[in-house]
FISETI-352750 format. One record per residue: residue number from 0; x, y, z of N, C-alpha, C in turn. Coordinates in nm, 2 decimals. Layout:
! residues N
SITE     i      nxx      nyy      nzz     caxx     cayy     cazz      cxx      cyy      czz
SITE   NUM        X        Y        Z        X        Y        Z        X        Y        Z
...
END
This chain:
! residues 277
SITE     i      nxx      nyy      nzz     caxx     cayy     cazz      cxx      cyy      czz
SITE     0     0.11    -0.13     0.02    -0.02    -0.01     0.00     0.11     0.12     0.02
SITE     1     0.04     0.22    -0.06     0.18     0.33    -0.12     0.06     0.45     0.01
SITE     2     0.17     0.54     0.08     0.16     0.67     0.14    -0.01     0.77     0.07
SITE     3     0.02     0.75    -0.07    -0.17     0.81    -0.07    -0.29     0.70    -0.02
SITE     4    -0.26     0.58    -0.07    -0.37     0.51    -0.04    -0.41     0.48     0.16
SITE     5    -0.28     0.50     0.20    -0.25     0.46     0.31    -0.35     0.64     0.43
SITE     6    -0.33     0.67     0.30    -0.36     0.78     0.40    -0.51     0.82     0.39
SITE     7    -0.59     0.76     0.25    -0.69     0.75     0.22    -0.74     0.64     0.30
SITE     8    -0.77     0.55     0.39    -0.79     0.43     0.46    -0.81     0.50     0.53
SITE     9    -0.67     0.61     0.59    -0.71     0.67     0.75    -0.81     0.76     0.74
SITE    10    -0.83     0.88     0.65    -0.91     0.96     0.65    -1.05     0.89     0.61
SITE    11    -1.12     0.75     0.53    -1.22     0.70     0.53    -1.26     0.60     0.71
SITE    12    -1.21     0.64     0.80    -1.22     0.53     0.94    -1.25     0.70     1.04
SITE    13    -1.12     0.80     1.00    -1.16     0.90     1.04    -1.07     0.86     1.15
SITE    14    -0.97     0.86     1.11    -0.84     0.77     1.21    -0.85     0.87     1.28
SITE    15    -0.74     0.84     1.42    -0.63     0.99     1.46    -0.57     0.91     1.48
SITE    16    -0.42     1.08     1.42    -0.28     0.98     1.38    -0.26     1.00     1.57
SITE    17    -0.15     0.87     1.61    -0.14     0.92     1.69    -0.04     0.98     1.79
SITE    18     0.03     1.08     1.72     0.05     1.16     1.76    -0.07     1.29     1.81
SITE    19    -0.19     1.26     1.76    -0.26     1.37     1.80    -0.39     1.29     1.90
SITE    20    -0.32     1.23     1.96    -0.46     1.10     2.03    -0.40     1.13     2.15
SITE    21    -0.47     1.19     2.23    -0.47     1.23     2.39    -0.48     1.05     2.47
SITE    22    -0.43     1.03     2.53    -0.39     0.93     2.58    -0.49     0.87     2.68
SITE    23    -0.45     0.99     2.81    -0.48     1.01     2.95    -0.52     1.09     3.01
SITE    24    -0.65     1.17     3.02    -0.68     1.29     3.05    -0.61     1.33     3.22
SITE    25    -0.52     1.41     3.20    -0.48     1.49     3.35    -0.50     1.60     3.40
SITE    26    -0.69     1.62     3.35    -0.72     1.76     3.36    -0.77     1.79     3.55
SITE    27    -0.85     1.65     3.58    -0.92     1.65     3.73    -0.78     1.64     3.82
SITE    28    -0.72     1.71     3.86    -0.57     1.71     3.90    -0.60     1.71     4.05
SITE    29    -0.54     1.59     4.16    -0.51     1.67     4.29    -0.49     1.79     4.32
SITE    30    -0.53     1.87     4.34    -0.48     2.00     4.43    -0.45     1.99     4.56
SITE    31    -0.45     1.92     4.68    -0.53     1.93     4.79    -0.46     1.97     4.80
SITE    32    -0.29     1.97     4.83    -0.18     2.03     4.89    -0.11     2.16     4.87
SITE    33    -0.17     2.19     4.73    -0.20     2.33     4.64     0.00     2.27     4.56
SITE    34    -0.07     2.17     4.57     0.10     2.20     4.47     0.08     2.15     4.34
SITE    35     0.16     2.22     4.27     0.04     2.17     4.13     0.23     2.06     4.06
SITE    36     0.31     2.06     4.03     0.46     1.99     4.03     0.55     1.91     4.13
SITE    37     0.60     1.82     4.09     0.65     1.79     4.22     0.77     1.71     4.15
SITE    38     0.92     1.76     4.18     1.00     1.65     4.11     1.08     1.64     4.25
SITE    39     1.13     1.45     4.25     1.13     1.47     4.38     1.27     1.43     4.33
SITE    40     1.42     1.39     4.40     1.49     1.34     4.33     1.55     1.29     4.26
SITE    41     1.53     1.41     4.15     1.55     1.38     3.99     1.71     1.40     3.97
SITE    42     1.72     1.30     3.89     1.86     1.32     3.85     1.91     1.21     3.65
SITE    43     1.98     1.29     3.61     1.96     1.22     3.46     2.14     1.28     3.40
SITE    44     2.22     1.14     3.29     2.35     1.17     3.35     2.35     1.18     3.16
SITE    45     2.42     1.27     3.07     2.45     1.24     2.95     2.59     1.21     2.91
SITE    46     2.72     1.08     2.89     2.77     1.07     2.86     2.85     1.03     3.00
SITE    47     2.84     1.07     3.09     2.85     1.02     3.19     2.84     1.20     3.24
SITE    48     2.82     1.29     3.25     2.80     1.48     3.27     2.68     1.41     3.34
SITE    49     2.64     1.48     3.45     2.54     1.47     3.59     2.46     1.63     3.55
SITE    50     2.34     1.59     3.45     2.28     1.75     3.45     2.23     1.77     3.52
SITE    51     2.14     1.72     3.57     2.03     1.68     3.67     2.12     1.60     3.79
SITE    52     2.10     1.69     3.91     2.15     1.56     4.01     2.04     1.64     4.12
SITE    53     1.99     1.50     4.14     1.91     1.44     4.33     1.85     1.61     4.24
SITE    54     1.71     1.68     4.17     1.69     1.79     4.16     1.56     1.78     4.22
SITE    55     1.52     1.84     4.35     1.39     1.92     4.41     1.31     1.96     4.39
SITE    56     1.23     2.02     4.32     1.16     2.21     4.32     1.00     2.12     4.33
SITE    57     0.88     2.23     4.39     0.82     2.22     4.38     0.74     2.35     4.28
SITE    58     0.64     2.36     4.25     0.53     2.48     4.21     0.45     2.48     4.25
SITE    59     0.39     2.57     4.39     0.25     2.54     4.35     0.15     2.58     4.23
SITE    60     0.02     2.56     4.27    -0.15     2.61     4.18    -0.15     2.76     4.09
SITE    61    -0.16     2.81     4.08    -0.18     2.93     4.05    -0.05     3.05     4.03
SITE    62     0.08     2.97     4.05     0.17     3.02     4.10     0.27     3.07     4.00
SITE    63     0.39     3.22     3.97     0.46     3.23     3.89     0.62     3.25     3.94
SITE    64     0.67     3.15     3.87     0.81     3.09     3.93     0.89     3.15     3.79
SITE    65     1.00     3.19     3.94     1.15     3.25     3.83     1.23     3.08     3.84
SITE    66     1.28     3.01     3.69     1.40     2.96     3.79     1.58     3.02     3.65
SITE    67     1.67     3.03     3.80     1.77     3.14     3.67     1.83     3.07     3.74
SITE    68     2.05     3.06     3.67     2.12     2.93     3.73     2.19     3.07     3.57
SITE    69     2.32     2.97     3.58     2.46     3.03     3.46     2.40     2.87     3.38
SITE    70     2.51     2.95     3.28     2.47     2.81     3.20     2.53     2.68     3.22
SITE    71     2.43     2.54     3.21     2.49     2.43     3.20     2.44     2.42     3.35
SITE    72     2.36     2.49     3.44     2.29     2.43     3.54     2.15     2.37     3.58
SITE    73     2.17     2.32     3.39     2.01     2.22     3.44     1.85     2.28     3.44
SITE    74     1.84     2.37     3.32     1.75     2.49     3.31     1.69     2.35     3.26
SITE    75     1.70     2.36     3.10     1.65     2.38     3.01     1.65     2.20     2.97
SITE    76     1.71     2.12     3.10     1.70     2.00     3.07     1.58     1.92     3.20
SITE    77     1.57     2.03     3.32     1.48     1.98     3.37     1.35     2.05     3.31
SITE    78     1.31     2.07     3.19     1.21     2.17     3.08     1.16     2.03     3.04
SITE    79     1.27     1.97     3.01     1.27     1.94     2.88     1.23     1.74     3.03
SITE    80     1.25     1.76     3.15     1.20     1.62     3.18     1.10     1.61     3.19
SITE    81     1.05     1.79     3.25     0.87     1.78     3.25     0.78     1.72     3.16
SITE    82     0.82     1.84     3.05     0.74     1.77     2.92     0.75     1.65     2.85
SITE    83     0.82     1.53     2.89     0.85     1.42     2.82     0.97     1.38     2.75
SITE    84     1.02     1.56     2.72     1.15     1.51     2.61     1.22     1.42     2.66
SITE    85     1.31     1.45     2.80     1.44     1.39     2.81     1.35     1.31     2.96
SITE    86     1.38     1.16     2.91     1.38     1.10     3.13     1.47     1.06     3.22
SITE    87     1.42     1.12     3.34     1.53     1.07     3.43     1.56     0.95     3.37
SITE    88     1.71     0.95     3.48     1.77     0.81     3.54     1.75     0.72     3.70
SITE    89     1.68     0.87     3.76     1.60     0.82     3.90     1.49     0.94     3.95
SITE    90     1.50     0.91     4.05     1.34     1.06     4.07     1.20     1.01     4.01
SITE    91     1.17     1.14     4.05     0.98     1.09     4.03     0.96     1.25     3.98
SITE    92     0.79     1.19     3.92     0.77     1.39     3.87     0.66     1.37     3.85
SITE    93     0.54     1.40     3.92     0.39     1.42     3.94     0.33     1.55     3.90
SITE    94     0.23     1.53     3.82     0.14     1.69     3.81     0.05     1.60     3.85
SITE    95     0.04     1.75     3.94    -0.03     1.70     4.13    -0.03     1.59     4.18
SITE    96    -0.11     1.50     4.24    -0.03     1.42     4.35    -0.06     1.37     4.28
SITE    97    -0.12     1.27     4.18    -0.15     1.11     4.09    -0.05     1.08     4.00
SITE    98    -0.07     1.23     3.86    -0.08     1.22     3.77     0.06     1.27     3.74
SITE    99     0.12     1.09     3.75     0.29     1.02     3.65     0.35     1.07     3.59
SITE   100     0.44     1.17     3.50     0.45     1.26     3.38     0.57     1.12     3.31
SITE   101     0.62     1.06     3.43     0.67     0.97     3.35     0.64     0.85     3.28
SITE   102     0.50     0.83     3.31     0.47     0.70     3.19     0.32     0.79     3.11
SITE   103     0.34     0.90     3.07     0.33     0.99     2.95     0.47     1.03     2.83
SITE   104     0.38     1.02     2.78     0.44     1.02     2.64     0.47     1.18     2.63
SITE   105     0.56     1.28     2.55     0.61     1.36     2.54     0.46     1.45     2.52
SITE   106     0.35     1.38     2.38     0.23     1.48     2.33     0.15     1.45     2.44
SITE   107     0.13     1.34     2.44     0.02     1.34     2.61     0.04     1.42     2.66
SITE   108     0.14     1.46     2.74     0.20     1.53     2.77     0.15     1.70     2.72
SITE   109     0.15     1.69     2.62     0.19     1.86     2.58     0.00     1.91     2.54
SITE   110    -0.08     1.75     2.59    -0.19     1.81     2.51    -0.26     1.79     2.60
SITE   111    -0.24     1.76     2.71    -0.33     1.70     2.88    -0.29     1.81     3.03
SITE   112    -0.25     1.90     2.96    -0.21     2.05     3.07    -0.13     2.09     3.07
SITE   113     0.01     2.00     3.00     0.16     2.10     3.02     0.24     2.20     2.90
SITE   114     0.24     2.31     2.92     0.22     2.35     2.75     0.43     2.45     2.76
SITE   115     0.46     2.39     2.66     0.63     2.49     2.70     0.58     2.56     2.55
SITE   116     0.68     2.68     2.58     0.69     2.79     2.47     0.83     2.82     2.49
SITE   117     0.87     2.78     2.39     1.07     2.77     2.39     1.09     2.88     2.30
SITE   118     1.28     2.96     2.34     1.28     3.05     2.33     1.27     3.14     2.19
SITE   119     1.29     3.00     2.10     1.23     3.15     1.98     1.11     3.08     1.92
SITE   120     1.00     3.17     1.92     0.92     3.14     1.86     0.85     3.08     1.76
SITE   121     0.79     2.97     1.76     0.64     2.87     1.58     0.59     2.90     1.61
SITE   122     0.59     3.02     1.52     0.41     3.02     1.38     0.39     3.03     1.30
SITE   123     0.28     3.06     1.21     0.22     2.97     1.07     0.27     3.13     1.03
SITE   124     0.33     3.14     0.96     0.40     3.30     0.91     0.30     3.34     0.87
SITE   125     0.21     3.19     0.75     0.18     3.26     0.57     0.01     3.30     0.64
SITE   126     0.03     3.27     0.77    -0.17     3.24     0.84    -0.18     3.41     0.93
SITE   127    -0.29     3.44     0.95    -0.30     3.52     1.02    -0.36     3.52     1.14
SITE   128    -0.34     3.59     1.25    -0.29     3.60     1.39    -0.45     3.51     1.41
SITE   129    -0.56     3.58     1.44    -0.66     3.53     1.40    -0.68     3.33     1.37
SITE   130    -0.62     3.30     1.25    -0.54     3.15     1.20    -0.52     3.10     1.29
SITE   131    -0.40     3.15     1.34    -0.26     3.08     1.42    -0.30     3.07     1.61
SITE   132    -0.48     3.15     1.68    -0.53     3.09     1.75    -0.63     2.99     1.69
SITE   133    -0.65     3.04     1.62    -0.75     2.84     1.56    -0.72     2.75     1.58
SITE   134    -0.62     2.73     1.45    -0.58     2.63     1.47    -0.48     2.61     1.58
SITE   135    -0.38     2.65     1.71    -0.39     2.63     1.82    -0.51     2.52     1.92
SITE   136    -0.59     2.59     1.87    -0.74     2.53     1.98    -0.73     2.46     2.01
SITE   137    -0.79     2.43     2.16    -0.86     2.25     2.17    -0.93     2.23     2.13
SITE   138    -0.96     2.13     2.07    -1.04     2.03     2.03    -1.06     1.88     2.00
SITE   139    -1.12     1.89     1.95    -1.12     1.73     1.80    -1.09     1.76     1.72
SITE   140    -0.92     1.65     1.68    -0.78     1.66     1.62    -0.79     1.55     1.49
SITE   141    -0.90     1.49     1.46    -0.89     1.40     1.40    -0.91     1.44     1.20
SITE   142    -0.88     1.35     1.16    -0.84     1.38     1.02    -1.02     1.51     1.00
SITE   143    -1.18     1.44     0.96    -1.24     1.50     0.93    -1.30     1.56     0.99
SITE   144    -1.34     1.57     1.14    -1.38     1.73     1.24    -1.26     1.82     1.18
SITE   145    -1.18     1.75     1.18    -1.10     1.93     1.20    -1.11     1.93     1.04
SITE   146    -1.08     1.86     0.90    -1.15     2.01     0.77    -1.29     2.00     0.82
SITE   147    -1.40     1.95     0.83    -1.53     2.05     0.83    -1.55     2.13     0.95
SITE   148    -1.45     2.17     1.04    -1.50     2.19     1.22    -1.50     2.39     1.14
SITE   149    -1.61     2.42     1.20    -1.72     2.56     1.23    -1.66     2.65     1.37
SITE   150    -1.63     2.75     1.30    -1.60     2.80     1.48    -1.71     2.88     1.57
SITE   151    -1.75     2.79     1.66    -1.95     2.85     1.79    -1.89     2.98     1.80
SITE   152    -1.99     3.03     1.88    -2.01     3.13     1.98    -1.90     3.14     2.08
SITE   153    -1.90     3.05     2.13    -1.79     2.98     2.21    -1.63     2.98     2.20
SITE   154    -1.69     2.91     2.08    -1.48     2.94     2.01    -1.43     3.11     1.98
SITE   155    -1.52     3.14     1.95    -1.45     3.29     1.84    -1.48     3.40     2.02
SITE   156    -1.54     3.37     2.10    -1.48     3.44     2.21    -1.34     3.43     2.29
SITE   157    -1.36     3.31     2.33    -1.19     3.24     2.34    -1.10     3.30     2.25
SITE   158    -1.11     3.33     2.14    -1.01     3.36     2.09    -0.98     3.52     2.10
SITE   159    -1.06     3.61     2.07    -1.11     3.71     2.13    -1.06     3.76     2.28
SITE   160    -1.10     3.68     2.32    -1.02     3.68     2.43    -0.81     3.69     2.50
SITE   161    -0.84     3.60     2.44    -0.71     3.51     2.41    -0.62     3.65     2.34
SITE   162    -0.67     3.73     2.22    -0.63     3.84     2.13    -0.64     3.96     2.26
SITE   163    -0.75     3.97     2.35    -0.68     4.11     2.44    -0.52     4.06     2.52
SITE   164    -0.57     3.92     2.59    -0.51     3.87     2.69    -0.37     3.91     2.66
SITE   165    -0.31     3.89     2.48    -0.18     3.85     2.47    -0.15     3.99     2.37
SITE   166    -0.27     4.07     2.36    -0.28     4.23     2.34    -0.20     4.23     2.22
SITE   167    -0.28     4.22     2.12    -0.33     4.16     1.96    -0.39     4.19     1.90
SITE   168    -0.55     4.22     1.98    -0.65     4.24     1.90    -0.65     4.33     1.81
SITE   169    -0.58     4.42     1.74    -0.60     4.55     1.62    -0.46     4.47     1.51
SITE   170    -0.43     4.34     1.55    -0.35     4.27     1.44    -0.44     4.06     1.46
SITE   171    -0.52     4.12     1.46    -0.68     3.97     1.46    -0.68     3.94     1.30
SITE   172    -0.66     3.99     1.27    -0.60     3.95     1.06    -0.50     4.00     0.94
SITE   173    -0.37     4.05     1.09    -0.20     4.11     1.00    -0.16     3.94     0.99
SITE   174    -0.09     3.91     0.91    -0.03     3.76     0.84     0.09     3.77     0.98
SITE   175     0.08     3.64     1.10     0.22     3.62     1.14     0.35     3.64     1.15
SITE   176     0.42     3.62     1.00     0.50     3.68     0.93     0.53     3.78     0.98
SITE   177     0.43     3.90     0.98     0.51     4.03     0.98     0.44     4.10     1.10
SITE   178     0.51     4.03     1.17     0.46     4.06     1.36     0.64     4.05     1.39
SITE   179     0.66     4.19     1.48     0.76     4.21     1.53     0.83     4.09     1.64
SITE   180     0.90     4.10     1.61     0.95     3.93     1.71     0.87     3.94     1.85
SITE   181     0.87     3.98     1.94     0.82     4.08     2.03     0.63     4.06     2.02
SITE   182     0.57     4.07     1.89     0.46     4.00     1.90     0.41     3.88     1.87
SITE   183     0.56     3.86     1.77     0.51     3.68     1.82     0.52     3.58     1.87
SITE   184     0.55     3.61     1.98     0.65     3.60     2.12     0.52     3.57     2.19
SITE   185     0.47     3.65     2.16     0.34     3.69     2.22     0.20     3.61     2.18
SITE   186     0.22     3.60     2.07     0.10     3.50     1.99     0.17     3.42     2.02
SITE   187     0.31     3.31     2.03     0.29     3.15     2.09     0.26     3.15     2.22
SITE   188     0.26     3.29     2.25     0.20     3.24     2.43     0.06     3.26     2.38
SITE   189     0.02     3.31     2.34    -0.15     3.33     2.33    -0.22     3.18     2.24
SITE   190    -0.12     3.13     2.11    -0.09     2.98     2.11    -0.19     2.90     2.27
SITE   191    -0.03     2.90     2.29    -0.04     2.72     2.37    -0.17     2.79     2.51
SITE   192    -0.24     2.94     2.54    -0.30     2.92     2.60    -0.45     2.89     2.56
SITE   193    -0.50     2.83     2.38    -0.60     2.80     2.37    -0.57     2.66     2.41
SITE   194    -0.51     2.59     2.40    -0.49     2.49     2.48    -0.57     2.42     2.62
SITE   195    -0.58     2.54     2.69    -0.56     2.62     2.84    -0.45     2.51     2.92
SITE   196    -0.37     2.54     2.90    -0.27     2.48     2.99    -0.32     2.48     3.11
SITE   197    -0.24     2.38     3.26    -0.24     2.43     3.39    -0.17     2.49     3.47
SITE   198    -0.10     2.46     3.34     0.12     2.46     3.38     0.18     2.53     3.27
SITE   199     0.25     2.63     3.23     0.31     2.67     3.14     0.50     2.76     3.22
SITE   200     0.51     2.63     3.10     0.76     2.64     3.05     0.71     2.77     2.94
SITE   201     0.75     2.85     3.04     0.79     2.97     2.93     0.98     2.98     2.93
SITE   202     1.07     3.00     2.86     1.19     2.97     2.81     1.25     3.15     2.74
SITE   203     1.34     3.21     2.83     1.38     3.31     2.74     1.29     3.29     2.68
SITE   204     1.17     3.44     2.72     1.07     3.52     2.73     1.06     3.68     2.63
SITE   205     1.21     3.67     2.68     1.27     3.84     2.64     1.35     3.85     2.55
SITE   206     1.42     3.75     2.57     1.48     3.79     2.44     1.54     3.85     2.35
SITE   207     1.60     3.95     2.31     1.57     4.02     2.16     1.49     4.06     2.14
SITE   208     1.41     4.13     2.30     1.31     4.21     2.27     1.35     4.30     2.30
SITE   209     1.30     4.43     2.26     1.34     4.57     2.28     1.25     4.60     2.41
SITE   210     1.24     4.67     2.49     1.24     4.73     2.67     1.10     4.72     2.65
SITE   211     1.02     4.82     2.56     0.89     4.83     2.58     0.82     4.69     2.50
SITE   212     0.86     4.60     2.45     0.83     4.42     2.47     0.86     4.43     2.56
SITE   213     0.93     4.42     2.63     0.99     4.31     2.77     0.90     4.37     2.89
SITE   214     0.85     4.45     2.83     0.73     4.52     3.02     0.65     4.51     2.94
SITE   215     0.57     4.51     2.82     0.45     4.44     2.85     0.47     4.27     2.88
SITE   216     0.55     4.21     2.80     0.54     4.04     2.86     0.49     4.03     3.00
SITE   217     0.65     4.14     3.05     0.55     4.11     3.23     0.51     4.15     3.26
SITE   218     0.34     4.23     3.15     0.24     4.24     3.22     0.17     4.12     3.13
SITE   219     0.21     3.99     3.12     0.15     3.90     3.02     0.16     3.80     3.04
SITE   220     0.30     3.84     3.15     0.33     3.73     3.25     0.28     3.69     3.40
SITE   221     0.30     3.81     3.41     0.19     3.80     3.56     0.06     3.81     3.55
SITE   222    -0.06     3.86     3.53    -0.20     3.82     3.43    -0.23     3.69     3.47
SITE   223    -0.12     3.56     3.42    -0.16     3.43     3.40    -0.14     3.38     3.52
SITE   224    -0.04     3.43     3.61    -0.02     3.39     3.72    -0.10     3.35     3.85
SITE   225    -0.26     3.30     3.87    -0.35     3.24     3.97    -0.43     3.15     3.91
SITE   226    -0.44     3.18     3.76    -0.50     3.14     3.67    -0.46     3.00     3.60
SITE   227    -0.33     3.01     3.64    -0.23     2.87     3.57    -0.10     2.90     3.67
SITE   228    -0.08     2.83     3.62     0.10     2.83     3.75     0.17     2.86     3.59
SITE   229     0.31     2.95     3.60     0.34     2.95     3.46     0.55     2.98     3.58
SITE   230     0.61     2.88     3.48     0.76     2.88     3.52     0.83     2.94     3.44
SITE   231     0.93     3.05     3.47     0.96     3.16     3.33     1.10     3.12     3.38
SITE   232     1.23     3.04     3.29     1.31     3.05     3.26     1.37     3.13     3.22
SITE   233     1.50     3.23     3.27     1.55     3.35     3.18     1.71     3.44     3.28
SITE   234     1.79     3.45     3.14     1.86     3.50     3.22     1.84     3.68     3.27
SITE   235     1.77     3.74     3.23     1.75     3.92     3.18     1.71     3.90     3.38
SITE   236     1.81     3.97     3.41     1.84     3.97     3.56     1.71     4.12     3.64
SITE   237     1.67     4.27     3.53     1.66     4.32     3.48     1.50     4.22     3.50
SITE   238     1.46     4.19     3.42     1.34     4.12     3.37     1.27     4.02     3.49
SITE   239     1.33     3.97     3.54     1.27     3.85     3.64     1.31     3.97     3.74
SITE   240     1.39     4.04     3.79     1.31     4.18     3.99     1.21     4.19     3.87
SITE   241     1.17     4.23     3.79     0.98     4.28     3.78     0.88     4.20     3.78
SITE   242     0.88     4.06     3.75     0.79     4.04     3.80     0.83     3.90     3.85
SITE   243     0.95     3.82     3.96     0.93     3.73     4.04     0.89     3.78     4.23
SITE   244     0.83     3.64     4.20     0.78     3.64     4.31     0.77     3.56     4.40
SITE   245     0.88     3.44     4.34     1.00     3.35     4.35     1.07     3.32     4.31
SITE   246     1.22     3.31     4.31     1.30     3.26     4.24     1.40     3.17     4.30
SITE   247     1.43     3.02     4.25     1.44     2.93     4.26     1.63     2.90     4.16
SITE   248     1.72     2.92     4.18     1.84     2.91     4.11     1.88     2.78     4.13
SITE   249     1.91     2.72     4.02     1.96     2.62     3.99     2.12     2.64     3.97
SITE   250     2.22     2.54     4.00     2.33     2.54     4.04     2.41     2.38     3.98
SITE   251     2.48     2.36     3.86     2.49     2.19     3.90     2.37     2.10     3.92
SITE   252     2.32     2.10     3.86     2.19     2.01     3.81     2.11     2.07     3.95
SITE   253     2.10     2.11     4.04     2.04     2.11     4.17     1.99     2.21     4.20
SITE   254     1.92     2.27     4.31     1.88     2.36     4.41     1.99     2.43     4.42
SITE   255     2.03     2.53     4.40     2.12     2.61     4.53     2.11     2.73     4.66
SITE   256     1.98     2.79     4.55     1.88     2.93     4.63     1.74     2.89     4.62
SITE   257     1.68     2.89     4.69     1.54     2.99     4.59     1.46     3.04     4.74
SITE   258     1.39     3.18     4.74     1.34     3.33     4.76     1.32     3.43     4.71
SITE   259     1.27     3.46     4.73     1.29     3.62     4.69     1.41     3.67     4.68
SITE   260     1.37     3.75     4.57     1.52     3.84     4.42     1.57     3.83     4.60
SITE   261     1.50     3.96     4.67     1.63     3.96     4.76     1.69     3.89     4.84
SITE   262     1.62     3.75     4.84     1.67     3.64     4.95     1.80     3.60     4.84
SITE   263     1.79     3.61     4.71     1.85     3.51     4.65     2.01     3.61     4.56
SITE   264     1.96     3.74     4.59     2.05     3.88     4.56     2.21     3.84     4.65
SITE   265     2.14     3.92     4.73     2.28     3.90     4.92     2.26     3.78     4.94
SITE   266     2.23     3.59     4.87     2.28     3.46     4.91     2.37     3.43     4.83
SITE   267     2.49     3.51     5.00     2.68     3.43     4.89     2.71     3.31     4.77
SITE   268     2.66     3.24     4.83     2.69     3.13     4.73     2.57     3.15     4.62
SITE   269     2.50     3.24     4.59     2.44     3.27     4.43     2.54     3.35     4.35
SITE   270     2.60     3.46     4.46     2.66     3.58     4.43     2.83     3.51     4.36
SITE   271     2.83     3.40     4.42     2.98     3.41     4.41     3.00     3.30     4.30
SITE   272     2.84     3.21     4.16     2.86     3.09     4.15     2.74     3.25     4.01
SITE   273     2.66     3.28     4.02     2.61     3.38     3.94     2.60     3.50     3.90
SITE   274     2.50     3.60     4.02     2.55     3.71     4.00     2.64     3.79     4.02
SITE   275     2.75     3.72     4.03     2.86     3.78     4.07     2.89     3.78     3.95
SITE   276     2.93     3.67     3.87     2.97     3.65     3.74     2.96     3.75     3.65
END
């Protein structure tokens, strides 16, 4: 059977492709203790180098947490573990008290409550801002429902609300490729919000932004806290200071310090390994 015939059969059966199929519904989280994410005793090595070393990290429901640390501290690997891209050698990772993320695949995690925004924005440049949000919308991703889908009033309200949240109402019909770098970053955050994530991981959101765009990004991320949990990995200390409520400092794959920005700034260990560089 050739590829075209396989596609026809898939369409005829209204088949869900494997990478689009939600395996487990993790929406009903047990947040009895107020914690949405648990990383406990997590370690992972690459070619003998311990990228994550007995890491213990806890994120509260509705919290905005900033993660900082020097290059090689384990920040990206930590996010890779949370999203299923990397499997740890040891330790446990739970979403709420009962959902074991190490038993879910990367697509399952992405489609069921945890969104990740990478440093470089990825948008559909030849589609409008509105269409980007529509394409990202949560819903039935089988072949025929996707092709026949029409927007309900509720769907349009959701898109309009997201446009307002990310500040792109006036650009709804503009092509994404015509947006500034900062606007593309906001659009990608909006695309994640269309999927209603309970936990949002944001990697270096202000890299390459103007000061005005940085200020708007700070407003956007702080507005999301409370409605969902937001973890921000960032190198720009001025930006971190503008949004930080609680800061975690990673060093050599484990937590070096944790607390308010003032607390970590005045910690001699942090000054030595990171802020004093």
